C-alpha positions, -999 to 999 in steps of 0.1 A, spaced: -396 899 -330 -371 871 -329 -397 847 -341 -406 868 -371 -369 872 -381 -363 834 -376 -395 825 -396 -385 848 -424 -350 834 -425 -363 799 -425 -387 806 -453 -360 821 -475 -337 793 -468 -363 766 -476 -371 783 -509 -335 783 -520 -329 747 -507 -352 734 -535 -337 756 -562 -322 740 -592 -326 726 -627 -336 691 -636 -354 673 -664 -375 701 -682 -373 729 -657 -354 752 -634 -373 759 -602 -369 787 -577 -339 803 -595 -328 838 -602 -320 850 -638 -284 860 -633 -274 868 -668 -292 877 -700 -273 876 -733 -286 889 -767 -271 866 -793 -270 866 -831 -304 871 -847 -320 883 -815 -319 850 -797 -317 854 -760 -294 833 -738 -303 829 -702 -281 819 -672 -297 812 -638 -286 806 -603 -294 769 -609 -272 744 -627 -286 743 -662 -264 712 -668 -292 692 -649 -317 698 -677 -324 670 -701 -316 689 -732 -287 706 -750 -277 741 -738 -270 767 -764 -232 772 -766 -231 747 -737 -242 775 -713 -276 789 -721 -313 782 -719 -324 800 -750 -353 819 -764 -353 822 -801 -366 854 -818 -390 831 -837 -408 820 -806 -446 827 -807 -445 844 -773 -410 860 -776 -421 895 -766 -439 884 -734 -412 860 -723 -384 885 -730 -402 912 -710 -406 888 -681 -369 877 -683 -357 913 -682 -380 923 -654 -370 892 -633 -333 898 -639 -336 935 -629 -356 928 -598 -338 895 -589 -371 878 -584 -373 840 -580 -387 823 -611 -395 790 -626 -384 783 -662 -397 754 -683 -380 742 -714 -391 721 -744 -367 692 -740 -384 672 -767 -379 698 -794 -367 684 -827 -332 698 -823 -331 688 -785 -320 723 -775 -332 738 -742 -357 763 -756 -376 783 -731 -414 778 -735 -429 789 -702 -418 811 -674 -434 821 -641 -424 847 -616 -430 842 -579 
């Protein structure tokens, strides 16, 4: 029994050890806050440090999902479900977008 508890603790610790944001992604993070901003744009804050991303954060805080995104409905549903369940997720942003903003383009739940 002690081995099972130790193994589970080690697994959870390892997953969180490699959590964070860098370049064009946030890996192994939890969606901590979801904000609905002007025009239906969604602002996302995670357990990682979004400042490590290679793009500009919306209002200097948020990865954002604009209402005009082609997969807005699917991403928004996954954002809300992940936030409510506190699941670990990976977020990928378009760091080479014309306006250099951190726009969410892909999200995967673990």
